[in-house]
C-alpha positions as semicolon CSV with decimal commas, in nm:
position;residue;x (nm);y (nm);z (nm)
1;M;0,783;3,005;-0,508
2;D;0,525;2,790;-0,733
3;L;0,613;2,410;-0,741
4;L;0,511;2,164;-0,996
5;Y;0,493;1,812;-1,029
6;F;0,493;1,526;-1,299
7;A;0,405;1,223;-1,408
8;W;0,529;1,000;-1,108
9;V;0,566;1,284;-0,869
10;R;0,230;1,429;-0,902
11;E;0,096;1,084;-0,834
12;R;0,295;1,039;-0,548
13;I;0,261;1,346;-0,353
14;G;-0,127;1,379;-0,504
15;L;-0,086;1,781;-0,608
16;P;0,031;1,902;-0,954
17;R;0,110;2,188;-0,800
18;E;0,164;2,413;-0,482
19;T;0,295;2,756;-0,392
20;V;0,546;2,784;-0,089
21;T;0,752;2,967;0,158
22;T;1,142;2,868;0,188
23;E;1,438;2,998;0,338
24;A;1,545;2,671;0,131
25;A;1,934;2,817;-0,068
26;T;1,924;2,524;-0,326
27;V;1,727;2,284;-0,491
28;E;1,860;2,003;-0,285
29;D;1,765;2,173;0,047
30;L;1,416;2,325;-0,059
31;V;1,390;1,906;-0,136
32;T;1,534;1,756;0,194
33;E;1,238;2,035;0,319
34;L;1,004;1,861;0,138
35;A;1,072;1,547;0,185
36;S;1,048;1,656;0,581
37;R;0,725;1,691;0,613
38;E;0,507;1,387;0,529
39;E;0,522;1,033;0,421
40;R;0,388;1,139;0,050
41;Y;0,700;1,389;-0,019
42;A;0,908;1,130;0,134
43;A;0,825;0,860;-0,088
44;A;0,775;1,152;-0,408
45;F;1,182;1,221;-0,355
46;S;1,323;0,931;-0,206
47;D;1,527;0,879;-0,479
48;R;1,650;1,173;-0,657
49;R;1,860;1,050;-0,900
50;A;1,494;0,907;-1,101
51;L;1,402;1,318;-1,060
52;R;1,480;1,563;-1,292
53;V;1,457;1,959;-1,183
54;A;1,401;2,234;-1,354
55;L;1,403;2,605;-1,245
56;D;1,199;2,878;-1,427
57;Q;1,129;2,643;-1,728
58;E;1,531;2,512;-1,714
59;L;1,718;2,224;-1,656
60;A;1,901;2,258;-1,343
61;E;2,145;2,033;-1,062
62;W;2,066;1,945;-0,714
63;D;2,309;2,205;-0,600
64;S;2,149;2,511;-0,815
65;P;2,056;2,804;-0,612
66;L;1,716;2,875;-0,562
67;T;1,723;3,337;-0,537
68;G;1,522;3,465;-0,748
69;V;1,359;3,164;-0,885
70;R;0,932;3,193;-0,933
71;E;0,869;2,804;-1,058
72;V;1,073;2,495;-0,940
73;A;0,906;2,165;-1,166
74;F;0,998;1,813;-1,026
75;F;0,921;1,523;-1,298
76;P;1,136;1,165;-1,405
77;P;1,345;1,195;-1,695
78;M;1,166;1,229;-2,025
79;T;1,304;0,982;-2,287
80;G;1,238;1,031;-2,690
81;G;1,105;0,820;-3,001
């Protein structure tokens, strides 16, 4: 599964993207797994209310299943103008 990080999430993790193998069933499970890796991931995912997630380029929720998902993107909320 490909993971994409945008804006300050990318800055905290230090990567724009990575490919992972996971047994996580939901987005929340994946984030918990990532946050337990090391401090930079824990910092990036410390306030999940400040993050949005997209699965295969469709906005999703934290409890969304990952079955069949190829791409997960994490980013801060966007504002219009």
